[in-house]
N, C-alpha and C positions, 0 to 999 in steps of 0.2 A: 668548567662545567656550565652548560647553558641553563638559564632560568626557564622553568616550565610555566605554562599558563593553563587556565581552564577554558574549554570550548563547549559551546552548545552544538550538539549534533542531532539532527532530525532523522529518525528512522521511520520509513514508510514501507509496510508490507502490502503486497497485492495478493488477494485471494479471488479466484474465479471459479464459477460453476455454471454449466449450461443445463437448463431444465426445459422440458417439453410441457406446454400448457395448451389446452383447447380454449379458443376464444373466437368471438365474431370479428375482432379487429386487432390491429397491433396495439392500439391504446388499451383495449380491454385486457390483452395479454400482459401488457406492462403493469396494469393495475392489479391483476390477479397475482402475479408473481411478487410484486411489491408488498401487497397485503399479506401474502403467505410468508414472505421473509420477515415482515414485522411481527407476525405471530409465531415466529421461530419454527416454521415448517421446513425451512431450508437452513441448515447449519453448515457454514463453511469452516472446515478445519484444516489440518496439515495436508490432507490429500488435495486440497484446493489451492495450495501455495503455488504462485507463479513467479514471484520475484521479490527483491528487496532493494531499496535505494537508501543511501546514506548521504545527507547533505550537511556540511558544516555551515551553520547559519550565523556564526560570529563568536567572538570571545564571550565568556560568561559574564563579563562586566557590563553587558548591555548593548553591544553592537548587534542589532537584529537583522541586518542585511545579509542575504545569502551570499557567501563568498565563493565556494567551490563545491561542485558535486564530485565527491570522491570516486564513487564507483556504483555501478548497477550490477547486481548479481541475479542471474536467471535461475530457473528451476534446478539446473545442474550444479549450481554453486560457483561456477567460474565467473570471474569478473569480466564484464563486457566493457572494454575501453576503447 
């Protein structure tokens, strides 16, 4: 029987939402939406889910270098390889 090790795995979820905002410029639109998000006017939940990534970043004993990206799963749940 082979010996097992502990690994650190980074999980990154992506949430996205498109909103409409009135503004005089792109910069103002960015600021308005950023401010509104910071004030919890936009809440991104499960309906905003776009994907997840899993990255093995090393053994739990301290190897912090990223070794392998195992898979990226899209909204449908299927692995994109």
